C-alpha positions as CSV (number, residue, x, y, z in Angstrom):
1,M,30.1,30.7,107.6
2,T,29.4,31.3,103.9
3,R,31.3,34.7,103.8
4,T,34.2,33.3,105.7
5,R,34.7,30.0,103.9
6,P,36.2,31.6,100.8
7,L,38.7,33.6,102.8
8,L,39.8,30.5,104.7
9,L,40.0,28.5,101.5
10,C,42.1,31.2,99.9
11,A,44.4,31.3,102.9
12,A,44.9,27.5,102.7
13,V,45.6,27.6,98.9
14,S,47.9,30.6,99.3
15,G,49.8,28.7,102.0
16,F,50.3,25.7,99.7
17,V,51.3,28.0,96.9
18,T,53.7,29.9,99.1
19,V,55.6,26.7,100.1
20,A,55.6,25.5,96.5
21,L,56.9,28.8,95.1
22,G,59.5,29.1,97.8
23,A,60.8,25.6,97.1
24,F,60.7,26.3,93.3
25,G,62.7,29.5,93.8
26,A,65.3,27.9,96.0
27,H,65.8,24.7,93.9
28,A,64.9,25.5,90.3
29,L,65.6,29.2,89.9
30,G,68.9,29.5,91.8
31,D,70.9,28.9,88.7
32,T,68.5,30.5,86.3
33,L,67.8,34.0,87.7
34,S,70.2,36.8,88.4
35,G,70.9,37.5,92.1
36,R,68.7,40.6,91.9
37,M,65.8,38.7,90.4
38,L,66.1,35.9,92.9
39,T,65.9,38.5,95.6
40,V,62.7,39.8,93.9
41,W,61.3,36.3,93.9
42,Q,62.1,35.8,97.6
43,T,60.5,39.1,98.5
44,G,57.3,37.9,96.8
45,V,57.4,34.6,98.7
46,Q,58.0,36.4,102.1
47,Y,55.2,38.9,101.6
48,Q,52.8,36.1,100.4
49,G,53.7,33.9,103.4
50,L,53.2,36.7,105.9
51,H,49.9,37.8,104.4
52,T,48.7,34.3,104.0
53,L,48.9,33.9,107.8
54,A,47.2,37.3,108.2
55,L,44.5,36.1,105.8
56,L,44.0,33.0,107.9
57,A,43.7,35.0,111.1
58,V,41.2,37.3,109.4
59,G,39.1,34.3,108.3
60,L,39.1,32.9,111.8
61,L,38.2,36.4,113.2
62,A,35.4,36.5,110.7
63,L,34.1,33.2,112.0
64,R,34.0,34.7,115.5
65,F,32.3,37.9,114.3
66,P,30.3,36.9,111.3
67,A,28.2,40.1,111.1
68,D,31.2,42.4,110.8
69,R,31.7,43.1,107.2
70,W,34.8,45.2,107.8
71,I,36.7,42.1,108.9
72,T,35.9,40.2,105.6
73,R,36.7,43.4,103.6
74,S,40.1,43.4,105.2
75,G,40.6,39.8,104.1
76,W,39.7,40.5,100.5
77,L,42.0,43.5,100.4
78,M,44.8,41.4,101.7
79,L,44.1,38.7,99.1
80,A,44.1,41.4,96.3
81,G,47.4,42.6,97.8
82,I,48.9,39.2,97.7
83,L,47.9,38.7,94.1
84,L,49.1,42.1,92.9
85,F,52.2,42.5,95.0
86,S,53.6,39.0,95.1
87,G,52.2,38.1,91.7
88,S,53.8,41.0,90.0
89,L,57.2,40.2,91.6
90,Y,57.0,36.6,90.5
91,L,56.1,37.6,86.9
92,M,58.8,40.2,86.8
93,A,61.5,37.8,88.1
94,L,60.5,35.1,85.6
95,S,60.0,37.3,82.6
96,G,62.6,40.0,83.2
97,I,60.0,42.6,82.2
98,R,60.7,45.3,84.8
99,V,57.6,47.4,83.9
100,L,55.6,44.8,85.8
101,G,57.1,46.4,88.9
102,L,54.6,49.2,88.3
103,V,51.9,46.9,89.5
104,T,53.7,46.1,92.8
105,P,52.9,49.4,94.6
106,F,49.2,48.8,94.0
107,G,49.5,45.5,95.7
108,G,51.3,47.2,98.5
109,L,48.5,49.7,98.8
110,C,46.0,46.9,99.0
111,L,48.0,45.2,101.8
112,L,48.2,48.5,103.7
113,A,44.4,49.0,103.2
114,G,43.8,45.5,104.4
115,W,45.7,46.1,107.6
116,A,44.0,49.5,108.1
117,T,40.6,48.0,107.5
118,L,41.4,45.2,109.9
119,A,42.4,47.8,112.6
120,Y,39.2,49.7,112.0
121,A,37.2,46.5,112.3
122,I,38.9,45.5,115.5
123,Y,38.4,49.0,116.9
124,R,34.7,48.7,116.2
125,L,34.3,45.4,118.0
126,P,32.3,45.4,121.1
127,S,34.3,45.6,124.3
């Protein structure tokens, strides 16, 4: 359980943060950000929420198959993707510094790698 607990904890914290940032964007930023930057913020929230659920599923799958390191690797890749992808979008929306958008594709690549790694891990599971 020691390798899966951090993933499950990160999923729980990310779920909390997703709701908080979604509410913050809807209620506090609506009059502050341009329409384009508000859309950027909402994209960050959507991707974070989706991948938080995936991270939770990966953590639960890792509980079921604790010896499979590929499952936990996929979770860490998804967490890195959440931080880089959604984090860069949040910072870009708040700061207006568009160059932060250069980080976003690296987060997207981490998310893609997380899903691919998860697919590989599931493929390798015993029948």
